C-alpha positions, -999 to 999 in steps of 0.1 A, spaced: 0 0 0 13 35 -9 23 54 22 1 85 18 -30 63 16 -23 52 52 -25 88 62 -60 93 48 -79 81 79 -58 103 101 -65 133 79 -103 125 78 -103 122 116 -82 152 126 -84 174 95 -61 204 95 -49 195 130 -33 163 118 1 178 123 36 173 109 36 136 115 19 130 82 52 138 65 63 103 74 36 90 51 48 109 21 25 139 26 38 175 24 23 187 57 23 224 49 3 218 17 -28 205 36 -58 227 29 -96 224 33 -118 236 5 -154 229 -5 -156 200 20 -125 183 7 -90 180 21 -64 189 -5 -27 182 -2 4 172 -21 21 138 -18 52 121 -31 50 86 -48 86 75 -55 101 105 -73 68 119 -85 46 145 -68 8 143 -70 -21 163 -57 -47 145 -36 -83 156 -31 -97 136 -2 -135 136 1 -158 141 -29 -168 177 -36 -172 201 -65 -134 201 -67 -137 167 -84 -152 185 -114 -124 211 -115 -94 188 -114 -86 158 -136 -73 126 -120 -79 90 -110 -107 83 -84 -97 58 -57 -117 43 -29 -99 46 5 -118 29 33 -151 39 18 -141 75 10 -135 88 -26 -101 103 -32 -90 120 -65 -53 116 -73 -41 142 -98 -9 146 -118 7 180 -117 -4 190 -152 -9 225 -165 -47 221 -166 -46 210 -129 -24 239 -121 -49 263 -136 -76 247 -114 -52 250 -84 -48 287 -89 -86 291 -92 -93 271 -61 -64 285 -40 -57 321 -53 -25 324 -32 -9 300 -57 -13 326 -85 13 354 -89 6 390 -82 24 423 -87 48 427 -57 73 454 -66 52 480 -47 65 464 -15 98 478 -3 120 447 -5 118 422 -33 141 395 -46 141 376 -79 149 339 -74 154 325 -109 148 287 -107 163 272 -139 154 236 -130 119 242 -115 129 225 -83 143 253 -61 112 273 -51 103 252 -20 137 260 -6 133 297 -14 99 298 2 112 281 34 137 309 36 117 339 25 88 333 49 112 343 77 117 378 62 97 409 53 105 405 16 85 395 -15 99 368 -38 97 366 -76 96 328 -78 91 326 -115 119 345 -132 134 335 -165 146 352 -197 141 339 -232 177 330 -233 174 309 -201 143 292 -215 160 283 -247 191 270 -229 171 249 -204 144 236 -228 115 250 -207 88 275 -214 70 303 -195 40 281 -187 62 254 -172 82 279 -151 51 295 -136 34 261 -130 64 249 -111 63 280 -89 26 276 -82 29 240 -72 58 249 -49 37 276 -33 10 251 -26 35 224 -14 48 248 12 15 265 21 30 299 14 4 327 14 26 357 14 23 365 -23 49 361 -51 56 375 -85 63 361 -119 89 380 -141 92 377 -178 129 387 -176 150 406 -201 123 406 -228 132 424 -260 102 424 -283 65 432 -281 57 396 -290 78 383 -261 60 407 -237 26 397 -249 35 360 -246 47 363 -210 16 383 -200 -7 357 -217 9 330 -196 0 350 -164 32 368 -156 29 398 -134 62 416 -141 79 425 -173 116 434 -174 121 452 -206 156 448 -220 164 480 -239 200 470 -248 194 466 -285 181 502 -287 211 517 -268 239 530 -290 272 519 -274 293 536 -300 285 572 -289 309 570 -261 338 565 -285 328 594 -308 347 627 -308 329 659 -300 328 668 -337 312 635 -346 287 639 -318 277 674 -330 273 661 -366 252 631 -354 231 653 -332 221 676 -360 201 647 -374 187 637 -340 178 671 -325 146 670 -304 124 700 -298 127 717 -264 150 690 -249 180 714 -245 158 739 -227 146 712 -204 180 702 -191 208 727 -199 216 755 -174 196 738 -146 203 720 -114 180 693 -103 178 689 -65 175 653 -55 177 658 -17 205 652 7 226 678 -11 227 658 -43 222 677 -76 222 667 -112 232 690 -140 242 686 -177 267 702 -200 261 705 -237 284 677 -249 272 654 -222 235 660 -230 240 653 -267 258 621 -260 230 609 -237 203 618 -262 222 599 -290 228 569 -268 194 565 -251 166 581 -272 157 550 -292 156 530 -260 132 555 -244 110 554 -275 110 516 -274 101 515 -237 74 541 -241 58 522 -270 58 489 -251 43 505 -220 17 526 -236 5 500 -261 7 468 -240 13 474 -203 -6 506 -194 -42 493 -199 -36 456 -194 -64 437 -177 -45 432 -145 -18 450 -125 17 445 -141 50 456 -126 72 472 -153 110 473 -150 133 492 -173 166 474 -179 195 496 -193 222 475 -176 231 453 -206 256 479 -220 293 482 -224 297 513 -203 282 522 -169 251 543 -167 261 578 -155 238 596 -130 230 621 -157 220 593 -181 199 577 -155 181 610 -147 175 617 -183 160 583 -191 138 585 -160 126 620 -168 118 613 -204 99 581 -195 79 601 -169 71 627 -195 60 599 -218 36 587 -190 56 555 -184 51 542 -149 81 519 -142 83 503 -108 120 496 -110 150 506 -131 182 487 -136 212 508 -144 246 495 -154 267 501 -124 305 507 -123 327 477 -118 317 442 -129 287 421 -120 300 388 -134 279 356 -131 280 337 -99 308 355 -81 313 386 -59 314 421 -72 347 430 -90 357 466 -86 362 494 -61 336 490 -35 339 526 -22 335 539 -58 304 517 -62 289 531 -30 296 567 -40 278 561 -73 251 540 -59 241 568 -35 233 590 -64 215 563 -84 193 556 -54 186 593 -50 175 595 -87 152 564 -83 137 580 -51 131 613 -70 111 595 -96 93 571 -72 111 540 -85 131 513 -68 167 504 -78 170 470 -94 203 451 -91 208 426 -119 233 396 -118 229 398 -81 241 363 -73 268 363 -47 275 400 -47 281 399 -10 306 428 -8 280 453 -21 248 439 -6 252 458 27 255 490 6 224 482 -14 204 475 18 216 505 37 217 532 10 182 523 -4 169 523 32 155 488 26 138 497 -7 153 476 -35 149 447 -60 177 422 -64 178 395 -90 195 361 -86 194 330 -107 225 311 -115 235 307 -79 205 284 -74 218 261 -101 252 261 -85 237 249 -52 220 221 -71 255 211 -85 269 213 -50 243 187 -38 252 165 -68 289 167 -60 281 156 -24 256 129 -32 269 114 -65 306 123 -70 309 102 -102 280 122 -118 296 155 -108 329 144 -123 311 137 -156 294 171 -155 326 189 -147 346 174 -175 318 181 -200 315 217 -188 351 223 -195 348 208 -230 319 231 -240 331 262 -222 340 281 -254 304 276 -267 289 288 -235 310 320 -236 289 330 -266 261 337 -242 279 349 -211 310 369 -202 331 356 -174 367 360 -162 373 324 -152 408 310 -156 405 272 -162 442 268 -153 433 277 -117 408 249 -114 423 218 -98 425 186 -119 397 162 -110 420 133 -107 438 151 -79 407 156 -58 390 132 -34 353 128 -36 348 147 -4 367 177 -19 343 181 -49 316 202 -33 343 227 -24 347 235 -60 315 255 -58 333 278 -34 360 287 -60 353 315 -84 368 299 -115 350 265 -112 318 283 -101 317 303 -133 325 274 -156 296 254 -142 274 285 -140 274 294 -177 274 259 -191 241 250 -175 221 250 -208 246 228 -226 247 204 -197 209 201 -195 205 198 -233 233 174 -240 222 141 -255 236 106 -262 237 91 -297 203 74 -290 187 108 -283 186 102 -245 197 130 -223 233 127 -211 228 144 -177 193 159 -175 173 129 -162 200 119 -137 202 155 -124 165 156 -118 163 122 -103 191 129 -79 176 163 -68 142 148 -64 156 120 -43 175 144 -21 151 173 -23 155 183 14 193 185 9 187 209 -20 162 230 0 187 232 29 215 243 6 193 270 -8 182 281 26 218 285 37 232 301 5 204 325 -4 201 332 33 236 347 31 223 371 4 194 383 24 214 386 56 239 407 38 212 429 24 197 432 59 232 438 73 225 409 97 256 388 92 
C-alpha cells in the first residue's frame, strides 16, 4: 500500500490539526488545505509528486485525475499538469502570482530547474520580503528547454506544497520584443523586465565631440535642451544633477531610441492591461556604466511619456559577473550607488540590481543606501547549489558534468561573459570525492559550471537520450531536502547581507 493512503484516515479524523507527523507518510504537511468540503494536499510517490483531493466535492469537477476508494471514501489523485495547475490557482488564489514590486523589498529567485522554489519559500517566509519565484529570460528558456508556462506552473505547485500565502511575483525577464512581452503576459506573468539593450547606442561613447555634433544635427529634439541645460535638479541630501552641452548630446544619442521603445511597449501593452503589471526598465546590458546624468535623463523622459516603471536597472560601475562577488572598487560603487538611489527615489522607483548572485561585498551598501527599498535578481547561484548537492551525493556524476562543462566552455561563452581561468581549477583526478563540493566555493570553477548549464541540460547521447538531465532531476528529487537546505543557507547569506545581519 502506498504510504500516503495510510494517512487518509488520520486526515479524515483530525483534519487540519493532523500535524507534521503525516510527513512520514509521504505527505507534504504544509500543503494541507480544506476547501469545498475536501482536504487537499500534495504527496510524493517515489520521485513523482501528485495532488490528492480527499472527500468528494465540487473540486472533483475542476481537477482531472484518478478516483480511488480509500476505506469507503472517494479520493481523487491528480498529476501535476498545466490544466490542474490552472484549477489549483482558481481554487487557491494564493498560488497565483501578483504584482509585488510595490513592496519595499523584493528579490528575484530564478529557478532554472523548476525544483528550487520550495527551498526559497522556506527561507523567504522568515523575512519581510516579497519573492519573484518565476523569473526567466528567453535565453534561459532556450538553454534549459523549458517555457514560460512550465516555469510558472512549477512556482505555483511549490507555493501550494509549502503552504505559502505571502504572495509572489512572476517575471518575464529581459524581454526584447512586443511579441515576447505579450507572450509572457498571456501566460499569467505579473512583471515585465524590458531589456532595452538593442536600442542603446554603445558607439556614442567612442565618438569625438565633432562626430557627436554632426550626429546630433540629425537627431535634435524640440525643447530638450531647454529642459536640461543650465539647470540644477535637486534630489535631496545635497545631491544635484546638471548637464553640460556635450554630455547631454551624447546621452540623447545613446538612449533616445531605448526611451521610444520602452514608451511604446508600456503605452501600447502594459498601461491598460487587464491586471496590474510591474514594469521594469533594464538599461544594464551595455558596455559602459550608466552615468547619473543618463539615469536621470532616461527616468525624466519616461515620466514625460507617461511610463510608470516600478524599477529601473542601471549598469553600475565595476563588474557584475555571473555567480561571483562584485569586481571593482567597493567605495567607488557606494559613491555612485548613493546618487542612483537618489534618482530612483526622486522619480518614485526602486533600484534593481541585476546579476545579483553572490555580490556579498556590495549587498550591505544596497540594503543601507536604499533604506531597505530595492529589488535584487539572482538565478545562476541556485543552479550552482544544485550542483553542490550533486557533488556531495553522487561524486561520479559530478565528475562527468565537470569534465563536460570544460569541454563546451567556449560555446557557453557566446552567451555569457566571465573572467574564469580554467588553469586555476584543480585537476579532478587530484581531488578526493569529499573535496568536490568545495569547487562550488571557488570563483573559476563556479563560473565554468554556471554558464554551461544549458549545454549540460540539453546534451544528449547518440540514442537521443539526455546525457545528464534525467540523472540530475532524479538525484535532486531523491535528495530534495538537501537541496532545499543548501538554498536556505546560501540564499540566506544574500538576504542577511542585504539586511546587514551577518
